[in-house]
Residue, then its C-alpha position, 0 to 999 in steps of 0.5 A: m350043836v350049841d345050845e343058847v343059854v338064856t339067863a333069867n330076868p333078875e327084875p321082879a315079876g311085878p306086883s302079885i295079884d290077890w284074888y278073892q278066895p272065900i275059903r281063905s277068908g272064911e266068909y262069903t256074902d252072896e248077891t242077896g246080902a246073905r252072909w256065909q261062914l266057913r264050917g270046919g276044915d278040909l272036907p272028906w270026899k264023901r261030904i263033898e259028893r253029898l253036898i254036890d248031889d243035894p239040889q238044896v245046896r248051892v255049889l259055887h266054883a271060884y277061879a281067879n276073881e270069878i265065882r260062878d254057880v254050878t247048876l244042877e245039870h252041870r254038877d256031874k261034869f263038875t264032879a268028874m273034873i274035881r274028883p282027882y284033886l279032892d278024893g284023896k287018891g292023888g289022881a292028878s298028873v305030875d305035870d298038872y299045876t291045877d289044884f282044888q280046895a272045897g269048903e262048906f259054908k253055913d248061913d244064919q238059917r243053917r243052910s249049906l253052901l259048897v264053894v270049890e276054889e280052883t288054883c293053878 
């Protein structure tokens, strides 16, 4: 048996795409014009859970260039999806290239907003 050898294309892959990432930029402006500022650094899993469980906290899921609300009825499923990546126990599999990062934002009224960014 002879395996075919394929060489990698030496040409550049093309321009990279920069997605809007509120956590990286440190700020988020919502659809009402309210400005939110990132607070602190990495969030412990317990804080993420508290924010997700609080109906007064808006939760956003950012993926690629889309930012979507995580409604109260979908938060349990969302929590189950992000837990292996954010609970600090390293539950994601070796073949999984997905990652999540969470950040807590505050507005000028001291309200909290949780943003969870998904990358792959």
